[in-house]
All heavy atoms as a GROMACS GRO file, in nm:
protein
  506
    1MET      N    1   0.038  -1.402   0.615
    1MET     CA    2   0.005  -1.277   0.679
    1MET      C    3   0.090  -1.262   0.802
    1MET      O    4   0.103  -1.352   0.885
    1MET     CB    5  -0.144  -1.274   0.717
    1MET     CG    6  -0.192  -1.144   0.768
    1MET     SD    7  -0.363  -1.133   0.817
    1MET     CE    8  -0.447  -1.159   0.666
    2THR      N    9   0.151  -1.148   0.814
    2THR     CA   10   0.242  -1.124   0.929
    2THR      C   11   0.161  -1.096   1.055
    2THR      O   12   0.041  -1.068   1.051
    2THR     CB   13   0.334  -1.004   0.901
    2THR    OG1   14   0.254  -0.884   0.892
    2THR    CG2   15   0.412  -1.021   0.776
    3THR      N   16   0.227  -1.110   1.168
    3THR     CA   17   0.161  -1.090   1.297
    3THR      C   18   0.111  -0.944   1.307
    3THR      O   19   0.000  -0.919   1.357
    3THR     CB   20   0.255  -1.119   1.410
    3THR    OG1   21   0.304  -1.255   1.393
    3THR    CG2   22   0.189  -1.114   1.544
    4THR      N   23   0.192  -0.850   1.260
    4THR     CA   24   0.151  -0.711   1.268
    4THR      C   25   0.023  -0.687   1.188
    4THR      O   26  -0.068  -0.618   1.234
    4THR     CB   27   0.262  -0.621   1.211
    4THR    OG1   28   0.383  -0.650   1.279
    4THR    CG2   29   0.228  -0.474   1.223
    5ARG      N   30   0.016  -0.746   1.070
    5ARG     CA   31  -0.104  -0.733   0.990
    5ARG      C   32  -0.226  -0.795   1.056
    5ARG      O   33  -0.337  -0.740   1.052
    5ARG     CB   34  -0.081  -0.789   0.850
    5ARG     CG   35  -0.199  -0.763   0.757
    5ARG     CD   36  -0.162  -0.792   0.620
    5ARG     NE   37  -0.055  -0.701   0.581
    5ARG     CZ   38  -0.041  -0.655   0.460
    5ARG    NH1   39  -0.126  -0.684   0.367
    5ARG    NH2   40   0.058  -0.573   0.431
    6LYS      N   41  -0.207  -0.911   1.120
    6LYS     CA   42  -0.316  -0.979   1.188
    6LYS      C   43  -0.370  -0.893   1.302
    6LYS      O   44  -0.490  -0.878   1.320
    6LYS     CB   45  -0.269  -1.112   1.243
    6LYS     CG   46  -0.250  -1.218   1.143
    6LYS     CD   47  -0.200  -1.348   1.208
    6LYS     CE   48  -0.158  -1.448   1.106
    6LYS     NZ   49  -0.098  -1.567   1.162
    7ILE      N   50  -0.277  -0.830   1.374
    7ILE     CA   51  -0.317  -0.743   1.487
    7ILE      C   52  -0.395  -0.622   1.433
    7ILE      O   53  -0.499  -0.585   1.489
    7ILE     CB   54  -0.194  -0.700   1.567
    7ILE    CG1   55  -0.136  -0.819   1.641
    7ILE    CG2   56  -0.232  -0.594   1.670
    7ILE    CD1   57   0.000  -0.797   1.704
    8ARG      N   58  -0.348  -0.563   1.324
    8ARG     CA   59  -0.419  -0.447   1.267
    8ARG      C   60  -0.560  -0.487   1.220
    8ARG      O   61  -0.657  -0.416   1.243
    8ARG     CB   62  -0.340  -0.393   1.148
    8ARG     CG   63  -0.230  -0.305   1.186
    8ARG     CD   64  -0.175  -0.231   1.065
    8ARG     NE   65  -0.040  -0.185   1.097
    8ARG     CZ   66   0.063  -0.193   1.017
    8ARG    NH1   67   0.052  -0.247   0.898
    8ARG    NH2   68   0.179  -0.148   1.054
    9VAL      N   69  -0.570  -0.602   1.152
    9VAL     CA   70  -0.698  -0.648   1.104
    9VAL      C   71  -0.795  -0.673   1.220
    9VAL      O   72  -0.908  -0.636   1.217
    9VAL     CB   73  -0.682  -0.776   1.019
    9VAL    CG1   74  -0.814  -0.845   0.990
    9VAL    CG2   75  -0.613  -0.742   0.888
   10LEU      N   76  -0.744  -0.738   1.328
   10LEU     CA   77  -0.826  -0.762   1.443
   10LEU      C   78  -0.872  -0.631   1.512
   10LEU      O   79  -0.984  -0.618   1.558
   10LEU     CB   80  -0.755  -0.855   1.544
   10LEU     CG   81  -0.742  -0.996   1.497
   10LEU    CD1   82  -0.654  -1.075   1.594
   10LEU    CD2   83  -0.877  -1.063   1.489
   11ASN      N   84  -0.783  -0.534   1.519
   11ASN     CA   85  -0.820  -0.406   1.581
   11ASN      C   86  -0.925  -0.334   1.498
   11ASN      O   87  -1.021  -0.278   1.550
   11ASN     CB   88  -0.693  -0.318   1.598
   11ASN     CG   89  -0.609  -0.362   1.714
   11ASN    OD1   90  -0.658  -0.429   1.802
   11ASN    ND2   91  -0.484  -0.325   1.707
   12ILE      N   92  -0.909  -0.337   1.365
   12ILE     CA   93  -1.007  -0.272   1.279
   12ILE      C   94  -1.141  -0.346   1.287
   12ILE      O   95  -1.247  -0.284   1.297
   12ILE     CB   96  -0.956  -0.267   1.133
   12ILE    CG1   97  -0.837  -0.169   1.127
   12ILE    CG2   98  -1.068  -0.228   1.035
   12ILE    CD1   99  -0.763  -0.174   0.995
   13ALA      N  100  -1.134  -0.479   1.289
   13ALA     CA  101  -1.260  -0.559   1.298
   13ALA      C  102  -1.332  -0.530   1.432
   13ALA      O  103  -1.456  -0.521   1.431
   13ALA     CB  104  -1.228  -0.706   1.287
   14THR      N  105  -1.257  -0.515   1.537
   14THR     CA  106  -1.319  -0.482   1.666
   14THR      C  107  -1.388  -0.351   1.662
   14THR      O  108  -1.502  -0.341   1.708
   14THR     CB  109  -1.212  -0.482   1.778
   14THR    OG1  110  -1.148  -0.610   1.782
   14THR    CG2  111  -1.270  -0.453   1.909
   15SER      N  112  -1.328  -0.252   1.609
   15SER     CA  113  -1.389  -0.121   1.598
   15SER      C  114  -1.512  -0.120   1.511
   15SER      O  115  -1.617  -0.063   1.553
   15SER     CB  116  -1.292  -0.016   1.541
   15SER     OG  117  -1.175  -0.009   1.620
   16VAL      N  118  -1.507  -0.186   1.398
   16VAL     CA  119  -1.621  -0.194   1.308
   16VAL      C  120  -1.737  -0.268   1.371
   16VAL      O  121  -1.851  -0.225   1.366
   16VAL     CB  122  -1.581  -0.260   1.174
   16VAL    CG1  123  -1.701  -0.292   1.090
   16VAL    CG2  124  -1.483  -0.168   1.097
   17LEU      N  125  -1.706  -0.383   1.434
   17LEU     CA  126  -1.810  -0.457   1.504
   17LEU      C  127  -1.873  -0.380   1.616
   17LEU      O  128  -1.998  -0.382   1.635
   17LEU     CB  129  -1.754  -0.588   1.558
   17LEU     CG  130  -1.734  -0.701   1.459
   17LEU    CD1  131  -1.659  -0.814   1.524
   17LEU    CD2  132  -1.864  -0.750   1.404
   18LEU      N  133  -1.795  -0.310   1.693
   18LEU     CA  134  -1.848  -0.231   1.805
   18LEU      C  135  -1.941  -0.120   1.754
   18LEU      O  136  -2.050  -0.101   1.807
   18LEU     CB  137  -1.735  -0.170   1.890
   18LEU     CG  138  -1.777  -0.099   2.016
   18LEU    CD1  139  -1.853  -0.189   2.107
   18LEU    CD2  140  -1.655  -0.044   2.086
   19ILE      N  141  -1.902  -0.048   1.651
   19ILE     CA  142  -1.985   0.057   1.596
   19ILE      C  143  -2.114  -0.001   1.539
   19ILE      O  144  -2.224   0.053   1.557
   19ILE     CB  145  -1.905   0.135   1.486
   19ILE    CG1  146  -1.795   0.217   1.551
   19ILE    CG2  147  -1.999   0.224   1.404
   19ILE    CD1  148  -1.698   0.275   1.456
   20ALA      N  149  -2.101  -0.118   1.470
   20ALA     CA  150  -2.220  -0.180   1.413
   20ALA      C  151  -2.317  -0.225   1.524
   20ALA      O  152  -2.440  -0.197   1.511
   20ALA     CB  153  -2.180  -0.296   1.330
   21VAL      N  154  -2.270  -0.286   1.630
   21VAL     CA  155  -2.353  -0.335   1.735
   21VAL      C  156  -2.423  -0.216   1.804
   21VAL      O  157  -2.544  -0.221   1.828
   21VAL     CB  158  -2.274  -0.416   1.839
   21VAL    CG1  159  -2.355  -0.442   1.964
   21VAL    CG2  160  -2.233  -0.546   1.777
   22LEU      N  161  -2.346  -0.113   1.834
   22LEU     CA  162  -2.406   0.004   1.900
   22LEU      C  163  -2.513   0.072   1.814
   22LEU      O  164  -2.618   0.110   1.863
   22LEU     CB  165  -2.298   0.105   1.940
   22LEU     CG  166  -2.207   0.056   2.052
   22LEU    CD1  167  -2.095   0.161   2.073
   22LEU    CD2  168  -2.282   0.032   2.180
   23THR      N  169  -2.483   0.084   1.684
   23THR     CA  170  -2.581   0.142   1.592
   23THR      C  171  -2.708   0.059   1.588
   23THR      O  172  -2.817   0.112   1.594
   23THR     CB  173  -2.521   0.157   1.452
   23THR    OG1  174  -2.404   0.236   1.461
   23THR    CG2  175  -2.619   0.220   1.355
   24LEU      N  176  -2.692  -0.071   1.570
   24LEU     CA  177  -2.807  -0.158   1.562
   24LEU      C  178  -2.890  -0.161   1.691
   24LEU      O  179  -3.010  -0.171   1.692
   24LEU     CB  180  -2.766  -0.300   1.521
   24LEU     CG  181  -2.710  -0.317   1.382
   24LEU    CD1  182  -2.655  -0.458   1.362
   24LEU    CD2  183  -2.817  -0.288   1.276
   25GLN      N  184  -2.817  -0.153   1.801
   25GLN     CA  185  -2.884  -0.156   1.930
   25GLN      C  186  -2.966  -0.025   1.954
   25GLN      O  187  -3.080  -0.033   2.000
   25GLN     CB  188  -2.784  -0.178   2.043
   25GLN     CG  189  -2.848  -0.202   2.178
   25GLN     CD  190  -2.745  -0.230   2.286
   25GLN    OE1  191  -2.624  -0.218   2.262
   25GLN    NE2  192  -2.790  -0.270   2.400
   26PHE      N  193  -2.905   0.088   1.926
   26PHE     CA  194  -2.972   0.216   1.948
   26PHE      C  195  -3.086   0.237   1.852
   26PHE      O  196  -3.181   0.313   1.882
   26PHE     CB  197  -2.876   0.332   1.946
   26PHE     CG  198  -2.792   0.339   2.068
   26PHE    CD1  199  -2.652   0.339   2.057
   26PHE    CD2  200  -2.845   0.340   2.194
   26PHE    CE1  201  -2.572   0.342   2.173
   26PHE    CE2  202  -2.769   0.347   2.308
   26PHE     CZ  203  -2.632   0.350   2.295
   27THR      N  204  -3.081   0.178   1.733
   27THR     CA  205  -3.192   0.191   1.637
   27THR      C  206  -3.297   0.082   1.658
   27THR      O  207  -3.389   0.070   1.577
   27THR     CB  208  -3.141   0.187   1.491
   27THR    OG1  209  -3.069   0.068   1.470
   27THR    CG2  210  -3.051   0.306   1.462
   28LYS      N  211  -3.278   0.000   1.759
   28LYS     CA  212  -3.376  -0.107   1.796
   28LYS      C  213  -3.390  -0.211   1.687
   28LYS      O  214  -3.495  -0.274   1.678
   28LYS     CB  215  -3.512  -0.048   1.830
   28LYS     CG  216  -3.511   0.057   1.936
   28LYS     CD  217  -3.476   0.001   2.070
   28LYS     CE  218  -3.486   0.111   2.177
   28LYS     NZ  219  -3.429   0.073   2.299
   29VAL      N  220  -3.286  -0.231   1.607
   29VAL     CA  221  -3.288  -0.339   1.508
   29VAL      C  222  -3.266  -0.474   1.574
   29VAL      O  223  -3.324  -0.572   1.532
   29VAL     CB  224  -3.184  -0.313   1.396
   29VAL    CG1  225  -3.175  -0.424   1.299
   29VAL    CG2  226  -3.219  -0.184   1.326
   30ILE      N  227  -3.177  -0.475   1.672
   30ILE     CA  228  -3.150  -0.600   1.747
   30ILE      C  229  -3.189  -0.579   1.894
   30ILE      O  230  -3.190  -0.468   1.945
   30ILE     CB  231  -3.003  -0.644   1.735
   30ILE    CG1  232  -2.909  -0.535   1.785
   30ILE    CG2  233  -2.968  -0.681   1.594
   30ILE    CD1  234  -2.764  -0.574   1.785
   31ASP      N  235  -3.221  -0.690   1.957
   31ASP     CA  236  -3.261  -0.681   2.098
   31ASP      C  237  -3.144  -0.716   2.188
   31ASP      O  238  -3.029  -0.731   2.141
   31ASP     CB  239  -3.379  -0.773   2.126
   31ASP     CG  240  -3.348  -0.922   2.098
   31ASP    OD1  241  -3.241  -0.948   2.047
   31ASP    OD2  242  -3.437  -1.005   2.127
   32GLY      N  243  -3.172  -0.726   2.317
   32GLY     CA  244  -3.065  -0.749   2.414
   32GLY      C  245  -2.985  -0.876   2.394
   32GLY      O  246  -2.866  -0.877   2.413
   33PHE      N  247  -3.054  -0.986   2.356
   33PHE     CA  248  -2.985  -1.112   2.337
   33PHE      C  249  -2.878  -1.103   2.228
   33PHE      O  250  -2.764  -1.141   2.247
   33PHE     CB  251  -3.082  -1.225   2.302
   33PHE     CG  252  -3.014  -1.351   2.259
   33PHE    CD1  253  -2.956  -1.434   2.356
   33PHE    CD2  254  -3.000  -1.384   2.125
   33PHE    CE1  255  -2.889  -1.550   2.316
   33PHE    CE2  256  -2.938  -1.502   2.086
   33PHE     CZ  257  -2.882  -1.584   2.182
   34TRP      N  258  -2.917  -1.048   2.111
   34TRP     CA  259  -2.822  -1.039   2.000
   34TRP      C  260  -2.716  -0.936   2.025
   34TRP      O  261  -2.599  -0.958   1.984
   34TRP     CB  262  -2.900  -1.008   1.871
   34TRP     CG  263  -2.975  -1.127   1.826
   34TRP    CD1  264  -3.113  -1.139   1.823
   34TRP    CD2  265  -2.926  -1.252   1.782
   34TRP    NE1  266  -3.149  -1.267   1.784
   34TRP    CE2  267  -3.036  -1.341   1.756
   34TRP    CE3  268  -2.798  -1.304   1.761
   34TRP    CZ2  269  -3.021  -1.466   1.712
   34TRP    CZ3  270  -2.782  -1.432   1.717
   34TRP    CH2  271  -2.893  -1.514   1.692
   35SER      N  272  -2.747  -0.828   2.095
   35SER     CA  273  -2.638  -0.737   2.124
   35SER      C  274  -2.537  -0.798   2.219
   35SER      O  275  -2.418  -0.779   2.205
   35SER     CB  276  -2.686  -0.602   2.178
   35SER     OG  277  -2.806  -0.603   2.235
   36THR      N  278  -2.586  -0.878   2.315
   36THR     CA  279  -2.495  -0.944   2.407
   36THR      C  280  -2.411  -1.046   2.331
   36THR      O  281  -2.289  -1.056   2.354
   36THR     CB  282  -2.574  -1.016   2.517
   36THR    OG1  283  -2.651  -0.918   2.587
   36THR    CG2  284  -2.482  -1.083   2.616
   37ALA      N  285  -2.471  -1.120   2.241
   37ALA     CA  286  -2.397  -1.221   2.160
   37ALA      C  287  -2.291  -1.156   2.079
   37ALA      O  288  -2.175  -1.203   2.071
   37ALA     CB  289  -2.492  -1.300   2.075
   38LEU      N  290  -2.324  -1.044   2.015
   38LEU     CA  291  -2.226  -0.976   1.932
   38LEU      C  292  -2.114  -0.911   2.016
   38LEU      O  293  -1.999  -0.906   1.975
   38LEU     CB  294  -2.294  -0.872   1.843
   38LEU     CG  295  -2.381  -0.930   1.734
   38LEU    CD1  296  -2.459  -0.818   1.664
   38LEU    CD2  297  -2.299  -1.005   1.632
   39LEU      N  298  -2.148  -0.862   2.133
   39LEU     CA  299  -2.046  -0.804   2.224
   39LEU      C  300  -1.949  -0.916   2.269
   39LEU      O  301  -1.830  -0.895   2.289
   39LEU     CB  302  -2.111  -0.733   2.341
   39LEU     CG  303  -2.178  -0.605   2.305
   39LEU    CD1  304  -2.253  -0.545   2.425
   39LEU    CD2  305  -2.077  -0.503   2.255
   40VAL      N  306  -2.002  -1.039   2.289
   40VAL     CA  307  -1.910  -1.151   2.321
   40VAL      C  308  -1.816  -1.179   2.207
   40VAL      O  309  -1.698  -1.205   2.226
   40VAL     CB  310  -1.994  -1.277   2.361
   40VAL    CG1  311  -1.908  -1.399   2.364
   40VAL    CG2  312  -2.068  -1.252   2.493
   41VAL      N  313  -1.867  -1.175   2.082
   41VAL     CA  314  -1.780  -1.190   1.965
   41VAL      C  315  -1.672  -1.084   1.966
   41VAL      O  316  -1.555  -1.111   1.939
   41VAL     CB  317  -1.866  -1.189   1.836
   41VAL    CG1  318  -1.773  -1.184   1.717
   41VAL    CG2  319  -1.956  -1.308   1.831
   42ILE      N  320  -1.708  -0.961   1.992
   42ILE     CA  321  -1.614  -0.852   1.998
   42ILE      C  322  -1.506  -0.879   2.103
   42ILE      O  323  -1.387  -0.855   2.084
   42ILE     CB  324  -1.681  -0.718   2.023
   42ILE    CG1  325  -1.767  -0.676   1.903
   42ILE    CG2  326  -1.582  -0.606   2.050
   42ILE    CD1  327  -1.858  -0.559   1.926
   43ALA      N  328  -1.549  -0.930   2.216
   43ALA     CA  329  -1.455  -0.962   2.328
   43ALA      C  330  -1.358  -1.068   2.285
   43ALA      O  331  -1.236  -1.059   2.311
   43ALA     CB  332  -1.530  -1.001   2.453
   44VAL      N  333  -1.406  -1.169   2.214
   44VAL     CA  334  -1.321  -1.278   2.166
   44VAL      C  335  -1.216  -1.224   2.070
   44VAL      O  336  -1.096  -1.257   2.079
   44VAL     CB  337  -1.404  -1.390   2.102
   44VAL    CG1  338  -1.314  -1.487   2.029
   44VAL    CG2  339  -1.486  -1.461   2.210
   45VAL      N  340  -1.260  -1.140   1.972
   45VAL     CA  341  -1.167  -1.082   1.879
   45VAL      C  342  -1.061  -0.998   1.948
   45VAL      O  343  -0.943  -1.001   1.917
   45VAL     CB  344  -1.246  -0.997   1.775
   45VAL    CG1  345  -1.152  -0.919   1.684
   45VAL    CG2  346  -1.332  -1.088   1.689
   46THR      N  347  -1.105  -0.920   2.048
   46THR     CA  348  -1.008  -0.838   2.122
   46THR      C  349  -0.906  -0.923   2.199
   46THR      O  350  -0.786  -0.892   2.201
   46THR     CB  351  -1.086  -0.749   2.221
   46THR    OG1  352  -1.182  -0.669   2.145
   46THR    CG2  353  -0.994  -0.654   2.295
   47ILE      N  354  -0.954  -1.028   2.263
   47ILE     CA  355  -0.864  -1.116   2.340
   47ILE      C  356  -0.762  -1.184   2.249
   47ILE      O  357  -0.644  -1.197   2.279
   47ILE     CB  358  -0.944  -1.218   2.421
   47ILE    CG1  359  -1.020  -1.145   2.533
   47ILE    CG2  360  -0.857  -1.327   2.476
   47ILE    CD1  361  -1.126  -1.229   2.601
   48VAL      N  362  -0.808  -1.225   2.131
   48VAL     CA  363  -0.715  -1.286   2.032
   48VAL      C  364  -0.610  -1.186   1.991
   48VAL      O  365  -0.491  -1.217   1.982
   48VAL     CB  366  -0.790  -1.342   1.912
   48VAL    CG1  367  -0.694  -1.381   1.800
   48VAL    CG2  368  -0.875  -1.461   1.953
   49GLY      N  369  -0.652  -1.062   1.969
   49GLY     CA  370  -0.557  -0.957   1.931
   49GLY      C  371  -0.454  -0.929   2.039
   49GLY      O  372  -0.335  -0.919   2.012
   50TRP      N  373  -0.503  -0.926   2.162
   50TRP     CA  374  -0.409  -0.906   2.275
   50TRP      C  375  -0.311  -1.022   2.284
   50TRP      O  376  -0.193  -1.005   2.313
   50TRP     CB  377  -0.485  -0.893   2.403
   50TRP     CG  378  -0.552  -0.762   2.426
   50TRP    CD1  379  -0.527  -0.641   2.359
   50TRP    CD2  380  -0.659  -0.736   2.514
   50TRP    NE1  381  -0.609  -0.546   2.404
   50TRP    CE2  382  -0.692  -0.599   2.503
   50TRP    CE3  383  -0.727  -0.810   2.609
   50TRP    CZ2  384  -0.789  -0.538   2.574
   50TRP    CZ3  385  -0.828  -0.749   2.680
   50TRP    CH2  386  -0.858  -0.615   2.666
   51GLY      N  387  -0.362  -1.143   2.265
   51GLY     CA  388  -0.275  -1.263   2.273
   51GLY      C  389  -0.165  -1.257   2.168
   51GLY      O  390  -0.050  -1.287   2.198
   52LEU      N  391  -0.202  -1.221   2.045
   52LEU     CA  392  -0.104  -1.208   1.937
   52LEU      C  393  -0.002  -1.100   1.971
   52LEU      O  394   0.118  -1.118   1.948
   52LEU     CB  395  -0.172  -1.176   1.805
   52LEU     CG  396  -0.249  -1.292   1.738
   52LEU    CD1  397  -0.326  -1.240   1.617
   52LEU    CD2  398  -0.153  -1.402   1.698
   53LEU      N  399  -0.046  -0.990   2.023
   53LEU     CA  400   0.041  -0.878   2.057
   53LEU      C  401   0.141  -0.923   2.167
   53LEU      O  402   0.260  -0.896   2.157
   53LEU     CB  403  -0.035  -0.758   2.102
   53LEU     CG  404   0.042  -0.633   2.132
   53LEU    CD1  405   0.117  -0.582   2.009
   53LEU    CD2  406  -0.046  -0.523   2.187
   54GLU      N  407   0.089  -0.992   2.269
   54GLU     CA  408   0.178  -1.038   2.376
   54GLU      C  409   0.279  -1.140   2.322
   54GLU      O  410   0.397  -1.134   2.362
   54GLU     CB  411   0.095  -1.104   2.486
   54GLU     CG  412   0.014  -1.002   2.570
   54GLU     CD  413   0.104  -0.906   2.644
   54GLU    OE1  414   0.205  -0.949   2.698
   54GLU    OE2  415   0.067  -0.788   2.653
   55ARG      N  416   0.238  -1.230   2.236
   55ARG     CA  417   0.333  -1.329   2.177
   55ARG      C  418   0.441  -1.257   2.098
   55ARG      O  419   0.560  -1.291   2.107
   55ARG     CB  420   0.259  -1.423   2.085
   55ARG     CG  421   0.215  -1.550   2.155
   55ARG     CD  422   0.151  -1.642   2.056
   55ARG     NE  423   0.246  -1.704   1.965
   55ARG     CZ  424   0.214  -1.773   1.860
   55ARG    NH1  425   0.090  -1.795   1.831
   55ARG    NH2  426   0.305  -1.827   1.784
   56ARG      N  427   0.399  -1.157   2.022
   56ARG     CA  428   0.495  -1.084   1.941
   56ARG      C  429   0.596  -1.010   2.025
   56ARG      O  430   0.716  -1.009   2.001
   56ARG     CB  431   0.421  -0.986   1.850
   56ARG     CG  432   0.512  -0.911   1.759
   56ARG     CD  433   0.430  -0.830   1.663
   56ARG     NE  434   0.521  -0.750   1.581
   56ARG     CZ  435   0.514  -0.618   1.569
   56ARG    NH1  436   0.420  -0.553   1.630
   56ARG    NH2  437   0.603  -0.554   1.497
   57GLN      N  438   0.543  -0.944   2.131
   57GLN     CA  439   0.636  -0.870   2.218
   57GLN      C  440   0.728  -0.964   2.296
   57GLN      O  441   0.850  -0.929   2.313
   57GLN     CB  442   0.554  -0.786   2.319
   57GLN     CG  443   0.487  -0.668   2.254
   57GLN     CD  444   0.395  -0.591   2.347
   57GLN    OE1  445   0.360  -0.643   2.455
   57GLN    NE2  446   0.356  -0.471   2.307
   58ALA      N  447   0.681  -1.078   2.336
   58ALA     CA  448   0.769  -1.178   2.402
   58ALA      C  449   0.874  -1.228   2.306
   58ALA      O  450   0.993  -1.247   2.347
   58ALA     CB  451   0.684  -1.291   2.456
   59ALA      N  452   0.838  -1.253   2.183
   59ALA     CA  453   0.935  -1.302   2.083
   59ALA      C  454   1.041  -1.196   2.056
   59ALA      O  455   1.161  -1.227   2.045
   59ALA     CB  456   0.865  -1.340   1.957
   60GLU      N  457   0.999  -1.069   2.045
   60GLU     CA  458   1.096  -0.963   2.026
   60GLU      C  459   1.190  -0.945   2.147
   60GLU      O  460   1.309  -0.919   2.128
   60GLU     CB  461   1.025  -0.832   1.995
   60GLU     CG  462   0.964  -0.826   1.859
   60GLU     CD  463   0.883  -0.698   1.837
   60GLU    OE1  464   0.874  -0.614   1.928
   60GLU    OE2  465   0.827  -0.682   1.727
   61LYS      N  466   1.135  -0.962   2.262
   61LYS     CA  467   1.215  -0.954   2.386
   61LYS      C  468   1.318  -1.066   2.388
   61LYS      O  469   1.437  -1.040   2.424
   61LYS     CB  470   1.124  -0.959   2.507
   61LYS     CG  471   1.185  -0.923   2.636
   61LYS     CD  472   1.080  -0.922   2.745
   61LYS     CE  473   1.132  -0.871   2.872
   61LYS     NZ  474   1.032  -0.872   2.978
   62MET      N  475   1.280  -1.186   2.355
   62MET     CA  476   1.371  -1.300   2.357
   62MET      C  477   1.478  -1.282   2.249
   62MET      O  478   1.596  -1.313   2.272
   62MET     CB  479   1.297  -1.430   2.331
   62MET     CG  480   1.218  -1.478   2.451
   62MET     SD  481   1.129  -1.629   2.420
   62MET     CE  482   1.265  -1.739   2.387
   63ARG      N  483   1.439  -1.230   2.131
   63ARG     CA  484   1.536  -1.206   2.023
   63ARG      C  485   1.636  -1.100   2.065
   63ARG      O  486   1.756  -1.112   2.036
   63ARG     CB  487   1.460  -1.161   1.899
   63ARG     CG  488   1.508  -1.230   1.775
   63ARG     CD  489   1.432  -1.186   1.654
   63ARG     NE  490   1.296  -1.236   1.661
   63ARG     CZ  491   1.192  -1.172   1.616
   63ARG    NH1  492   1.203  -1.051   1.560
   63ARG    NH2  493   1.070  -1.222   1.624
   64GLY      N  494   1.592  -1.000   2.132
   64GLY     CA  495   1.680  -0.890   2.175
   64GLY      C  496   1.773  -0.933   2.285
   64GLY      O  497   1.884  -0.885   2.298
   65GLY      N  498   1.727  -1.027   2.370
   65GLY     CA  499   1.809  -1.070   2.485
   65GLY      C  500   1.910  -1.175   2.450
   65GLY      O  501   2.002  -1.204   2.521
   66ALA      N  502   1.893  -1.241   2.331
   66ALA     CA  503   1.983  -1.350   2.293
   66ALA      C  504   2.109  -1.307   2.236
   66ALA      O  505   2.144  -1.203   2.202
   66ALA     CB  506   1.911  -1.442   2.195
   0.00000   0.00000   0.00000
């Protein structure tokens, strides 16, 4: 799987998870603890996506400068 595809998958997963958590929270299916836990998972997925994006941009910058 290419880096671009990984970033796309992580971005889509983040959006889906966020919508799911908000829906479950507003319908009172989950309480505060589980919504917090799921929001932490969303944060981790987002940070991983940002890390991959930064690595990719740095690699492209080095390739262009060489």
